[in-house]
TIVO-2410 file (N, C-alpha, C; in nm, 3 decimals):
# residues 148
REC num residu      c1      c2      c3 atome chaine
REC   1      M   0.086  -0.117   0.000     N      A
REC   1      M   0.000   0.000   0.000    CA      A
REC   1      M   0.090   0.122   0.000     C      A
REC   2      A   0.077   0.206  -0.102     N      A
REC   2      A   0.155   0.329  -0.111    CA      A
REC   2      A   0.085   0.440  -0.034     C      A
REC   3      V   0.164   0.531   0.022     N      A
REC   3      V   0.108   0.646   0.092    CA      A
REC   3      V   0.167   0.773   0.034     C      A
REC   4      T   0.097   0.882   0.053     N      A
REC   4      T   0.145   1.010   0.005    CA      A
REC   4      T   0.106   1.118   0.104     C      A
REC   5      T   0.180   1.229   0.103     N      A
REC   5      T   0.144   1.343   0.186    CA      A
REC   5      T   0.050   1.431   0.107     C      A
REC   6      V  -0.056   1.478   0.171     N      A
REC   6      V  -0.155   1.559   0.102    CA      A
REC   6      V  -0.157   1.699   0.160     C      A
REC   7      E  -0.192   1.794   0.074     N      A
REC   7      E  -0.211   1.931   0.119    CA      A
REC   7      E  -0.355   1.944   0.166     C      A
REC   8      S  -0.370   1.985   0.288     N      A
REC   8      S  -0.502   2.012   0.343    CA      A
REC   8      S  -0.481   2.107   0.459     C      A
REC   9      A  -0.582   2.130   0.535     N      A
REC   9      A  -0.568   2.217   0.652    CA      A
REC   9      A  -0.461   2.161   0.745     C      A
REC  10      V  -0.452   2.029   0.753     N      A
REC  10      V  -0.351   1.962   0.834    CA      A
REC  10      V  -0.282   1.859   0.746     C      A
REC  11      P  -0.152   1.884   0.707     N      A
REC  11      P  -0.084   1.787   0.621    CA      A
REC  11      P  -0.084   1.648   0.684     C      A
REC  12      S  -0.108   1.547   0.603     N      A
REC  12      S  -0.117   1.411   0.653    CA      A
REC  12      S  -0.069   1.314   0.547     C      A
REC  13      T  -0.061   1.189   0.586     N      A
REC  13      T  -0.030   1.084   0.491    CA      A
REC  13      T  -0.154   0.998   0.472     C      A
REC  14      V  -0.185   0.967   0.347     N      A
REC  14      V  -0.303   0.885   0.316    CA      A
REC  14      V  -0.265   0.783   0.209     C      A
REC  15      R  -0.354   0.690   0.185     N      A
REC  15      R  -0.330   0.588   0.083    CA      A
REC  15      R  -0.339   0.651  -0.056     C      A
REC  16      T  -0.233   0.635  -0.132     N      A
REC  16      T  -0.220   0.702  -0.262    CA      A
REC  16      T  -0.327   0.659  -0.362     C      A
REC  17      D  -0.351   0.530  -0.378     N      A
REC  17      D  -0.448   0.483  -0.479    CA      A
REC  17      D  -0.587   0.538  -0.451     C      A
REC  18      E  -0.631   0.526  -0.326     N      A
REC  18      E  -0.764   0.573  -0.290    CA      A
REC  18      E  -0.773   0.725  -0.306     C      A
REC  19      L  -0.669   0.795  -0.265     N      A
REC  19      L  -0.667   0.941  -0.279    CA      A
REC  19      L  -0.675   0.981  -0.425     C      A
REC  20      N  -0.599   0.917  -0.511     N      A
REC  20      N  -0.600   0.952  -0.654    CA      A
REC  20      N  -0.737   0.928  -0.716     C      A
REC  21      R  -0.803   0.819  -0.680     N      A
REC  21      R  -0.938   0.793  -0.733    CA      A
REC  21      R  -1.034   0.902  -0.687     C      A
REC  22      L  -1.024   0.940  -0.562     N      A
REC  22      L  -1.113   1.042  -0.508    CA      A
REC  22      L  -1.085   1.178  -0.573     C      A
REC  23      L  -0.959   1.212  -0.590     N      A
REC  23      L  -0.925   1.341  -0.652    CA      A
REC  23      L  -0.965   1.346  -0.798     C      A
REC  24      R  -0.959   1.233  -0.868     N      A
REC  24      R  -1.008   1.230  -1.007    CA      A
REC  24      R  -1.158   1.260  -1.011     C      A
REC  25      A  -1.231   1.207  -0.915     N      A
REC  25      A  -1.376   1.234  -0.909    CA      A
REC  25      A  -1.401   1.382  -0.881     C      A
REC  26      V  -1.323   1.441  -0.791     N      A
REC  26      V  -1.337   1.584  -0.760    CA      A
REC  26      V  -1.306   1.667  -0.883     C      A
REC  27      D  -1.198   1.635  -0.952     N      A
REC  27      D  -1.161   1.709  -1.072    CA      A
REC  27      D  -1.268   1.697  -1.180     C      A
REC  28      A  -1.326   1.579  -1.194     N      A
REC  28      A  -1.434   1.560  -1.291    CA      A
REC  28      A  -1.554   1.645  -1.254     C      A
REC  29      A  -1.587   1.649  -1.124     N      A
REC  29      A  -1.700   1.731  -1.079    CA      A
REC  29      A  -1.672   1.879  -1.104     C      A
REC  30      A  -1.548   1.922  -1.081     N      A
REC  30      A  -1.511   2.061  -1.107    CA      A
REC  30      A  -1.525   2.093  -1.256     C      A
REC  31      G  -1.509   1.990  -1.340     N      A
REC  31      G  -1.524   2.008  -1.484    CA      A
REC  31      G  -1.668   1.997  -1.531     C      A
REC  32      G  -1.761   1.976  -1.437     N      A
REC  32      G  -1.903   1.971  -1.473    CA      A
REC  32      G  -1.963   1.833  -1.479     C      A
REC  33      A  -1.883   1.728  -1.459     N      A
REC  33      A  -1.937   1.592  -1.464    CA      A
REC  33      A  -2.002   1.556  -1.331     C      A
REC  34      S  -2.099   1.468  -1.337     N      A
REC  34      S  -2.164   1.419  -1.216    CA      A
REC  34      S  -2.089   1.297  -1.166     C      A
REC  35      R  -2.068   1.291  -1.037     N      A
REC  35      R  -2.000   1.177  -0.977    CA      A
REC  35      R  -2.062   1.145  -0.842     C      A
REC  36      A  -2.068   1.019  -0.810     N      A
REC  36      A  -2.105   0.974  -0.676    CA      A
REC  36      A  -1.995   0.880  -0.631     C      A
REC  37      V  -1.944   0.901  -0.512     N      A
REC  37      V  -1.837   0.819  -0.458    CA      A
REC  37      V  -1.875   0.779  -0.317     C      A
REC  38      E  -1.861   0.652  -0.287     N      A
REC  38      E  -1.885   0.605  -0.150    CA      A
REC  38      E  -1.750   0.580  -0.086     C      A
REC  39      V  -1.728   0.638   0.031     N      A
REC  39      V  -1.607   0.614   0.108    CA      A
REC  39      V  -1.652   0.538   0.233     C      A
REC  40      A  -1.607   0.415   0.246     N      A
REC  40      A  -1.648   0.331   0.357    CA      A
REC  40      A  -1.526   0.262   0.416     C      A
REC  41      G  -1.536   0.226   0.540     N      A
REC  41      G  -1.426   0.153   0.604    CA      A
REC  41      G  -1.444   0.150   0.754     C      A
REC  42      D  -1.362   0.071   0.816     N      A
REC  42      D  -1.365   0.058   0.961    CA      A
REC  42      D  -1.319   0.187   1.027     C      A
REC  43      P  -1.357   0.208   1.153     N      A
REC  43      P  -1.308   0.324   1.227    CA      A
REC  43      P  -1.155   0.326   1.226     C      A
REC  44      G  -1.099   0.443   1.199     N      A
REC  44      G  -0.953   0.457   1.197    CA      A
REC  44      G  -0.888   0.419   1.066     C      A
REC  45      A  -0.967   0.386   0.963     N      A
REC  45      A  -0.911   0.342   0.835    CA      A
REC  45      A  -0.858   0.456   0.750     C      A
REC  46      G  -0.889   0.581   0.786     N      A
REC  46      G  -0.839   0.695   0.711    CA      A
REC  46      G  -0.941   0.764   0.624     C      A
REC  47      K  -1.069   0.737   0.645     N      A
REC  47      K  -1.174   0.798   0.563    CA      A
REC  47      K  -1.175   0.951   0.577     C      A
REC  48      T  -1.162   0.999   0.699     N      A
REC  48      T  -1.167   1.143   0.722    CA      A
REC  48      T  -1.050   1.213   0.654     C      A
REC  49      L  -0.931   1.154   0.659     N      A
REC  49      L  -0.815   1.215   0.592    CA      A
REC  49      L  -0.836   1.221   0.441     C      A
REC  50      L  -0.888   1.114   0.385     N      A
REC  50      L  -0.914   1.113   0.240    CA      A
REC  50      L  -1.014   1.223   0.203     C      A
REC  51      L  -1.120   1.232   0.281     N      A
REC  51      L  -1.223   1.331   0.251    CA      A
REC  51      L  -1.175   1.473   0.277     C      A
REC  52      T  -1.089   1.492   0.375     N      A
REC  52      T  -1.031   1.624   0.401    CA      A
REC  52      T  -0.947   1.669   0.282     C      A
REC  53      A  -0.868   1.578   0.227     N      A
REC  53      A  -0.787   1.610   0.109    CA      A
REC  53      A  -0.876   1.642  -0.011     C      A
REC  54      A  -0.982   1.563  -0.029     N      A
REC  54      A  -1.074   1.588  -0.140    CA      A
REC  54      A  -1.145   1.721  -0.123     C      A
REC  55      A  -1.188   1.752  -0.001     N      A
REC  55      A  -1.256   1.879   0.025    CA      A
REC  55      A  -1.162   1.997  -0.002     C      A
REC  56      H  -1.037   1.983   0.036     N      A
REC  56      H  -0.939   2.089   0.010    CA      A
REC  56      H  -0.926   2.113  -0.141     C      A
REC  57      R  -0.912   2.005  -0.218     N      A
REC  57      R  -0.900   2.017  -0.364    CA      A
REC  57      R  -1.026   2.080  -0.421     C      A
REC  58      A  -1.142   2.039  -0.373     N      A
REC  58      A  -1.268   2.091  -0.424    CA      A
REC  58      A  -1.282   2.240  -0.394     C      A
REC  59      R  -1.250   2.280  -0.272     N      A
REC  59      R  -1.260   2.423  -0.236    CA      A
REC  59      R  -1.167   2.508  -0.320     C      A
REC  60      T  -1.043   2.461  -0.337     N      A
REC  60      T  -0.948   2.539  -0.417    CA      A
REC  60      T  -0.989   2.542  -0.564     C      A
REC  61      G  -1.071   2.444  -0.606     N      A
REC  61      G  -1.122   2.441  -0.742    CA      A
REC  61      G  -1.254   2.515  -0.759     C      A
REC  62      G  -1.302   2.580  -0.652     N      A
REC  62      G  -1.423   2.659  -0.661    CA      A
REC  62      G  -1.553   2.585  -0.636     C      A
REC  63      L  -1.547   2.461  -0.590     N      A
REC  63      L  -1.669   2.386  -0.560    CA      A
REC  63      L  -1.720   2.421  -0.420     C      A
REC  64      T  -1.850   2.410  -0.401     N      A
REC  64      T  -1.910   2.422  -0.269    CA      A
REC  64      T  -1.892   2.288  -0.200     C      A
REC  65      V  -1.839   2.290  -0.078     N      A
REC  65      V  -1.815   2.166  -0.004    CA      A
REC  65      V  -1.906   2.163   0.119     C      A
REC  66      L  -1.985   2.059   0.129     N      A
REC  66      L  -2.073   2.040   0.244    CA      A
REC  66      L  -2.022   1.921   0.323     C      A
REC  67      R  -2.046   1.924   0.454     N      A
REC  67      R  -1.997   1.815   0.538    CA      A
REC  67      R  -2.106   1.766   0.632     C      A
REC  68      G  -2.123   1.636   0.635     N      A
REC  68      G  -2.213   1.570   0.729    CA      A
REC  68      G  -2.139   1.450   0.785     C      A
REC  69      R  -2.170   1.415   0.906     N      A
REC  69      R  -2.101   1.304   0.973    CA      A
REC  69      R  -2.200   1.199   1.020     C      A
REC  70      C  -2.154   1.077   1.026     N      A
REC  70      C  -2.232   0.969   1.085    CA      A
REC  70      C  -2.182   0.951   1.228     C      A
REC  71      A  -2.275   0.936   1.320     N      A
REC  71      A  -2.239   0.913   1.459    CA      A
REC  71      A  -2.330   0.805   1.515     C      A
REC  72      E  -2.275   0.721   1.597     N      A
REC  72      E  -2.351   0.611   1.656    CA      A
REC  72      E  -2.483   0.654   1.718     C      A
REC  73      P  -2.487   0.762   1.800     N      A
REC  73      P  -2.615   0.799   1.863    CA      A
REC  73      P  -2.724   0.839   1.764     C      A
REC  74      E  -2.685   0.878   1.643     N      A
REC  74      E  -2.783   0.927   1.545    CA      A
REC  74      E  -2.808   0.826   1.434     C      A
REC  75      R  -2.767   0.702   1.454     N      A
REC  75      R  -2.777   0.604   1.346    CA      A
REC  75      R  -2.920   0.571   1.306     C      A
REC  76      D  -3.016   0.599   1.394     N      A
REC  76      D  -3.155   0.571   1.362    CA      A
REC  76      D  -3.223   0.682   1.284     C      A
REC  77      V  -3.152   0.792   1.261     N      A
REC  77      V  -3.208   0.905   1.186    CA      A
REC  77      V  -3.169   0.886   1.039     C      A
REC  78      A  -3.267   0.852   0.958     N      A
REC  78      A  -3.240   0.829   0.816    CA      A
REC  78      A  -3.182   0.954   0.750     C      A
REC  79      F  -3.083   0.936   0.667     N      A
REC  79      F  -3.021   1.043   0.589    CA      A
REC  79      F  -2.958   1.154   0.675     C      A
REC  80      R  -2.928   1.127   0.801     N      A
REC  80      R  -2.875   1.229   0.892    CA      A
REC  80      R  -2.752   1.301   0.836     C      A
REC  81      P  -2.652   1.233   0.780     N      A
REC  81      P  -2.535   1.307   0.729    CA      A
REC  81      P  -2.571   1.405   0.617     C      A
REC  82      F  -2.670   1.369   0.535     N      A
REC  82      F  -2.710   1.456   0.426    CA      A
REC  82      F  -2.785   1.578   0.478     C      A
REC  83      I  -2.872   1.556   0.575     N      A
REC  83      I  -2.944   1.668   0.636    CA      A
REC  83      I  -2.844   1.762   0.703     C      A
REC  84      Q  -2.748   1.707   0.776     N      A
REC  84      Q  -2.647   1.787   0.843    CA      A
REC  84      Q  -2.565   1.867   0.740     C      A
REC  85      A  -2.527   1.805   0.631     N      A
REC  85      A  -2.450   1.874   0.528    CA      A
REC  85      A  -2.529   1.990   0.468     C      A
REC  86      L  -2.655   1.966   0.438     N      A
REC  86      L  -2.738   2.073   0.382    CA      A
REC  86      L  -2.758   2.186   0.482     C      A
REC  87      M  -2.768   2.154   0.609     N      A
REC  87      M  -2.780   2.259   0.711    CA      A
REC  87      M  -2.649   2.339   0.721     C      A
REC  88      S  -2.535   2.274   0.696     N      A
REC  88      S  -2.408   2.347   0.699    CA      A
REC  88      S  -2.401   2.446   0.582     C      A
REC  89      W  -2.466   2.412   0.471     N      A
REC  89      W  -2.472   2.504   0.357    CA      A
REC  89      W  -2.544   2.630   0.401     C      A
REC  90      H  -2.651   2.612   0.475     N      A
REC  90      H  -2.727   2.725   0.527    CA      A
REC  90      H  -2.642   2.805   0.626     C      A
REC  91      A  -2.575   2.739   0.719     N      A
REC  91      A  -2.497   2.807   0.822    CA      A
REC  91      A  -2.384   2.890   0.761     C      A
REC  92      R  -2.327   2.843   0.655     N      A
REC  92      R  -2.215   2.911   0.591    CA      A
REC  92      R  -2.259   3.042   0.524     C      A
REC  93      R  -2.386   3.056   0.498     N      A
REC  93      R  -2.437   3.177   0.433    CA      A
REC  93      R  -2.444   3.295   0.530     C      A
REC  94      G  -2.426   3.267   0.661     N      A
REC  94      G  -2.421   3.375   0.759    CA      A
REC  94      G  -2.542   3.377   0.849     C      A
REC  95      P  -2.526   3.441   0.968     N      A
REC  95      P  -2.637   3.446   1.064    CA      A
REC  95      P  -2.759   3.517   1.005     C      A
REC  96      G  -2.874   3.459   1.027     N      A
REC  96      G  -2.998   3.520   0.980    CA      A
REC  96      G  -3.030   3.494   0.834     C      A
REC  97      A  -2.937   3.432   0.761     N      A
REC  97      A  -2.964   3.405   0.619    CA      A
REC  97      A  -3.068   3.294   0.608     C      A
REC  98      P  -3.158   3.305   0.514     N      A
REC  98      P  -3.259   3.199   0.500    CA      A
REC  98      P  -3.197   3.072   0.442     C      A
REC  99      V  -3.255   2.960   0.475     N      A
REC  99      V  -3.213   2.834   0.414    CA      A
REC  99      V  -3.248   2.844   0.266     C      A
REC 100      P  -3.154   2.812   0.175     N      A
REC 100      P  -3.189   2.815   0.033    CA      A
REC 100      P  -3.312   2.727   0.009     C      A
REC 101      A  -3.404   2.776  -0.071     N      A
REC 101      A  -3.529   2.704  -0.095    CA      A
REC 101      A  -3.503   2.561  -0.142     C      A
REC 102      E  -3.401   2.543  -0.226     N      A
REC 102      E  -3.369   2.409  -0.276    CA      A
REC 102      E  -3.329   2.318  -0.162     C      A
REC 103      A  -3.246   2.369  -0.071     N      A
REC 103      A  -3.200   2.289   0.043    CA      A
REC 103      A  -3.315   2.261   0.138     C      A
REC 104      A  -3.401   2.359   0.162     N      A
REC 104      A  -3.514   2.341   0.255    CA      A
REC 104      A  -3.605   2.229   0.206     C      A
REC 105      A  -3.633   2.228   0.076     N      A
REC 105      A  -3.721   2.124   0.021    CA      A
REC 105      A  -3.656   1.986   0.033     C      A
REC 106      L  -3.527   1.978   0.007     N      A
REC 106      L  -3.457   1.850   0.016    CA      A
REC 106      L  -3.447   1.803   0.161     C      A
REC 107      I  -3.418   1.895   0.253     N      A
REC 107      I  -3.410   1.859   0.395    CA      A
REC 107      I  -3.545   1.803   0.441     C      A
REC 108      K  -3.653   1.869   0.402     N      A
REC 108      K  -3.786   1.823   0.442    CA      A
REC 108      K  -3.814   1.683   0.387     C      A
REC 109      A  -3.781   1.662   0.260     N      A
REC 109      A  -3.805   1.531   0.198    CA      A
REC 109      A  -3.722   1.422   0.264     C      A
REC 110      L  -3.596   1.453   0.296     N      A
REC 110      L  -3.510   1.355   0.361    CA      A
REC 110      L  -3.557   1.325   0.503     C      A
REC 111      A  -3.595   1.430   0.575     N      A
REC 111      A  -3.634   1.413   0.716    CA      A
REC 111      A  -3.766   1.339   0.731     C      A
REC 112      T  -3.859   1.362   0.641     N      A
REC 112      T  -3.990   1.299   0.655    CA      A
REC 112      T  -3.995   1.162   0.589     C      A
REC 113      G  -3.918   1.144   0.482     N      A
REC 113      G  -3.918   1.016   0.413    CA      A
REC 113      G  -4.053   0.983   0.356     C      A
REC 114      P  -4.065   0.870   0.290     N      A
REC 114      P  -4.196   0.831   0.238    CA      A
REC 114      P  -4.287   0.790   0.353     C      A
REC 115      A  -4.415   0.806   0.334     N      A
REC 115      A  -4.511   0.764   0.436    CA      A
REC 115      A  -4.494   0.613   0.461     C      A
REC 116      E  -4.526   0.571   0.581     N      A
REC 116      E  -4.509   0.430   0.620    CA      A
REC 116      E  -4.573   0.336   0.519     C      A
REC 117      A  -4.695   0.367   0.477     N      A
REC 117      A  -4.764   0.281   0.380    CA      A
REC 117      A  -4.692   0.282   0.246     C      A
REC 118      E  -4.637   0.397   0.210     N      A
REC 118      E  -4.569   0.408   0.081    CA      A
REC 118      E  -4.434   0.337   0.080     C      A
REC 119      S  -4.364   0.334   0.194     N      A
REC 119      S  -4.231   0.276   0.195    CA      A
REC 119      S  -4.232   0.127   0.165     C      A
REC 120      A  -4.345   0.060   0.189     N      A
REC 120      A  -4.356  -0.082   0.158    CA      A
REC 120      A  -4.389  -0.106   0.011     C      A
REC 121      D  -4.436  -0.004  -0.058     N      A
REC 121      D  -4.476  -0.015  -0.199    CA      A
REC 121      D  -4.358   0.026  -0.287     C      A
REC 122      F  -4.309  -0.069  -0.367     N      A
REC 122      F  -4.191  -0.045  -0.450    CA      A
REC 122      F  -4.208   0.075  -0.543     C      A
REC 123      T  -4.321   0.084  -0.610     N      A
REC 123      T  -4.343   0.194  -0.705    CA      A
REC 123      T  -4.341   0.329  -0.635     C      A
REC 124      R  -4.406   0.338  -0.521     N      A
REC 124      R  -4.409   0.466  -0.447    CA      A
REC 124      R  -4.271   0.501  -0.394     C      A
REC 125      R  -4.196   0.399  -0.352     N      A
REC 125      R  -4.059   0.423  -0.307    CA      A
REC 125      R  -3.975   0.477  -0.422     C      A
REC 126      C  -3.994   0.423  -0.541     N      A
REC 126      C  -3.922   0.472  -0.659    CA      A
REC 126      C  -3.959   0.618  -0.688     C      A
REC 127      H  -4.085   0.652  -0.673     N      A
REC 127      H  -4.127   0.791  -0.692    CA      A
REC 127      H  -4.059   0.882  -0.590     C      A
REC 128      Y  -4.049   0.834  -0.467     N      A
REC 128      Y  -3.981   0.911  -0.361    CA      A
REC 128      Y  -3.835   0.937  -0.399     C      A
REC 129      Y  -3.763   0.833  -0.443     N      A
REC 129      Y  -3.623   0.851  -0.479    CA      A
REC 129      Y  -3.606   0.936  -0.605     C      A
REC 130      T  -3.702   0.929  -0.695     N      A
REC 130      T  -3.699   1.016  -0.812    CA      A
REC 130      T  -3.713   1.161  -0.769     C      A
REC 131      E  -3.801   1.187  -0.674     N      A
REC 131      E  -3.818   1.322  -0.621    CA      A
REC 131      E  -3.691   1.369  -0.550     C      A
REC 132      L  -3.626   1.281  -0.476     N      A
REC 132      L  -3.499   1.317  -0.411    CA      A
REC 132      L  -3.394   1.357  -0.516     C      A
REC 133      R  -3.385   1.280  -0.623     N      A
REC 133      R  -3.289   1.314  -0.730    CA      A
REC 133      R  -3.321   1.451  -0.789     C      A
REC 134      R  -3.449   1.480  -0.809     N      A
REC 134      R  -3.487   1.611  -0.863    CA      A
REC 134      R  -3.446   1.722  -0.768     C      A
REC 135      L  -3.470   1.701  -0.639     N      A
REC 135      L  -3.435   1.803  -0.540    CA      A
REC 135      L  -3.283   1.821  -0.528     C      A
REC 136      I  -3.209   1.712  -0.538     N      A
REC 136      I  -3.062   1.722  -0.536    CA      A
REC 136      I  -3.016   1.802  -0.657     C      A
REC 137      G  -3.076   1.777  -0.773     N      A
REC 137      G  -3.042   1.854  -0.893    CA      A
REC 137      G  -3.069   2.002  -0.874     C      A
REC 138      A  -3.180   2.035  -0.808     N      A
REC 138      A  -3.212   2.175  -0.782    CA      A
REC 138      A  -3.107   2.237  -0.689     C      A
REC 139      C  -3.060   2.160  -0.592     N      A
REC 139      C  -2.954   2.210  -0.503    CA      A
REC 139      C  -2.826   2.236  -0.581     C      A
REC 140      L  -2.793   2.148  -0.673     N      A
REC 140      L  -2.671   2.165  -0.752    CA      A
REC 140      L  -2.677   2.292  -0.836     C      A
REC 141      V  -2.793   2.322  -0.890     N      A
REC 141      V  -2.810   2.446  -0.968    CA      A
REC 141      V  -2.787   2.566  -0.877     C      A
REC 142      G  -2.826   2.554  -0.750     N      A
REC 142      G  -2.812   2.664  -0.656    CA      A
REC 142      G  -2.673   2.678  -0.596     C      A
REC 143      A  -2.581   2.589  -0.631     N      A
REC 143      A  -2.444   2.594  -0.577    CA      A
REC 143      A  -2.348   2.633  -0.688     C      A
REC 144      P  -2.309   2.761  -0.693     N      A
REC 144      P  -2.218   2.805  -0.798    CA      A
REC 144      P  -2.091   2.721  -0.800     C      A
REC 145      G  -2.049   2.679  -0.917     N      A
REC 145      G  -1.927   2.602  -0.932    CA      A
REC 145      G  -1.942   2.454  -0.905     C      A
REC 146      G  -2.058   2.409  -0.862     N      A
REC 146      G  -2.078   2.268  -0.830    CA      A
REC 146      G  -2.072   2.244  -0.681     C      A
REC 147      M  -2.092   2.121  -0.641     N      A
REC 147      M  -2.100   2.088  -0.498    CA      A
REC 147      M  -2.038   1.953  -0.472     C      A
REC 148      L  -1.972   1.943  -0.359     N      A
REC 148      L  -1.914   1.814  -0.314    CA      A
REC 148      L  -1.971   1.782  -0.179     C      A
***
């Protein structure tokens, strides 16, 4: 396993292959391409360092960077990291600033989820996820330079 030193708020060493894949995705997003990347691993595996390096690259490239975290006490809250990230977008706009309408609609949809009866119905669940994709797209339009 190769390691490399990365430029971020706190210089660190991370796994080179994983970092390069993540930075390619960030560069593609900065170029206007859509990307989804899952970073998973055991506690202490280096996920935060990888994401810190990616966030640094994204910010210097002009992308909006949002951050949400998973925590054991909140594991029962569906989509909690996404709601937290969208709320950080709001907080960064300054005290008293309204939540962007795009983010407010997405936060509401994520927090409420499909109705209990609908979640068991495959077609209705698909409609729910289609609506989430539409709302995410609206958020991306509202984030100058793209979003990570």
